[in-house]
Steps between C-alpha positions, in 0.01 A plus 500: 500500500244701697200281593163612365136452589331579167175681578248725336208700637193524277329833569223700334335842498198365690310196616321321219790531256547124485801453730382162630434369150834620364692379805336158471582477130861601566534239775353234273726589206815505713402170659441350154857600418615278787572773755411489867273800544423648843188717492421773752199723555543843652254583775279284723294347217406131542339441158740628232776271634293192415518590130874561520548170685315307233696662218844466660446158655655649812322652799465878470599708801376836623724800554357783707723764656225616738428156645856367488724800547774575254778283642280192545361543149848503348592190699194301394537609138867405488432159657240407238675665203820308570314174424395608149650606169288813472241679712186667363343757732149621426435851625191640667269777374692769309878523515507782756182422696563426868342601830537875444456700176789729599766226525601174331511315833375139476445536124629281219762765423613498863540123499685496166747751642532302824586182309708663227264341249455619141146612415312393188188704432182318398305748286143424392537615141134454411375812326839674483827503311730801548334573834645173632843658470386815680362296789809281523741796480305681771530205733871460428577869554290542815771333709834501318676273753280208392634284221215466251633238260221504242137439419270206436199605294181329614175450310638600162261462210746373239863484402455833323363654819800371698739643239341845526539500877857374473596776260373758748679332789824503301473879480505533878779247543297216651544152350196288432554170679199327353128519447191301594204488262149600591328172590195482724585140582803632689290739707486407869152543651444680830288435806424709805846460657695547177597251232372148542764247597675295233312184601177663381625608156555270202863523389562411137876466516551458127298816430691683771834396353381620160411837654841514668680452168523877461708537816867556420645265755869553416462874538297461819759267653777742408305783661443293816868464588567652843751436781409241759372618835658371823342181625352509851660295774372146532214474749581364842420145596128422518324456829327181603286357223133586527218408263282786378188449287465754218163541326545485125221449247272710279369689802833572677826558316634850570842414643842650437763240401770681698279491810453124470874460440574694817273274701672193355842648575397540863386140535143487370383194312223652288218260419229615257133429559175600333216656701281419201569126491682371807284375786769579755839655560815308409631283786735632767475867406587763757402805298252599228545769233188624321609745228282728296315400187140477381288340774201700375518313167484165682292591804248217473764230458706640788191513718407140420832363630381497864743234618793730427323784683473277806868409483611860462291610799644219712854573381472870590329427832784262588763769451599422141645798314266630228606787273245628247518785251211667318315206343622292793336746740173471307520121523575493872200721578149393589341588168564665163223696327514462121233681297270520800535133593670418830726195463631326812877492541732342761406693812855512633479878553188701599497708182262520204586639159308606192597575143481860383552693178783719627860383474715568805854532372827642623819471700473523878747589774339332799565457871411186693215575742573191711734202506439262211652213303712742298584798717498626859274790595640828372709347221491670160434300182447577133232331292233560241125458462324372189139390549134560420357346814453683831416414857133547583596648840790662682781257591478374858866406542686702236851392409626813326452877505606758242442866424391610152621813320187685613576422864229236542597193702414146394503197728487171314529124529468250785769387744431266788729234639653306213257627235575801278265595217523822304433671169860618514732304271848479654814358339662244729805492274553875532571481872629162623398599853132470399553143378705415810227620737233303314707181509574545870125505558462187286765314697341599828141436396294190560496232235 
């Protein structure tokens, strides 16, 4: 018998169609049936995966062909999918939306083709009936090599409404694989960096299961059948054990599970700590990771924890490896300006930041300006930016440089000794060499 990794990609005509809600309901319903469900989120998003994790009871993982590369993405997907009965992959934006409007590259469609995964369209049926079939057929026919297995109708007004849409879909040869009723209680609120995380949203599981009752699980599971992908080779033996403190609380939690797994595989003992609550670093750490998050939402509490500031400054001054991304950069700086009020931060790096209205967002192909914790000078990396804050001045020791489409050059971040802070989010699981270089610095740094 040919082994399978059952998997399905939930895609939509556009953002805002309800993919996260429907994917969460599907994960919950499959889990309630007793299946091990592995959720994935396409793209670099840190927030949608929290909802999928809660629903599946299993940590959601990101899949991003730009950050990871195609071969590494297939490897990481296969490794996680092999541990589950079925995988649910939530798409990003519209089905064919990627980096360039003239190609499907890095889009949901591109990833579905890469993984040989059937596509189920999530159509917001509010205010339409027959048109739902026209939209779905257009998406199916735009790229015939994709396997569009059917449609889930979202935000239907009644059983009668769902039946009207289904009749139209039957005419174009697309099966209806379920429907989700219109229910404002299922709506996921947004904040300035996207959806709020699952920890901030009340989850009425019984109501969610009731809403998921319209999903046709047998048909969806039949549609999800697909051949297994080759498993990657087992990672090599880990290096010497080294303890690394990882900030994790309401202010800092934007980490990729595969990146943390790669660090563990290479010998890191990851120890969580809270910059909001802990007076000091965990004992015997040789490295500190400060991921992105919402430091601006907790600026006063972060500022008040002066004992941790003192420890972080001493740790960095003594050669300890400190890696900070986005919110971590803001925290390591001298001050953060929120609504015109300057709030003191750690003072590890000579930078100041302020909140702004404009969102800086996008993939970056960057070059290392100088040697740092993650890359030697001249090395090329891929990352993404996603932030509302900005530096109040030009960077004095920039870590990265990239050229925009208009030819303008940006220098960004801070690299000095064993400290690297940047707005650039990198994926340490995408390139094991990044994790290896960081851990080498940890092992060689002062305690």
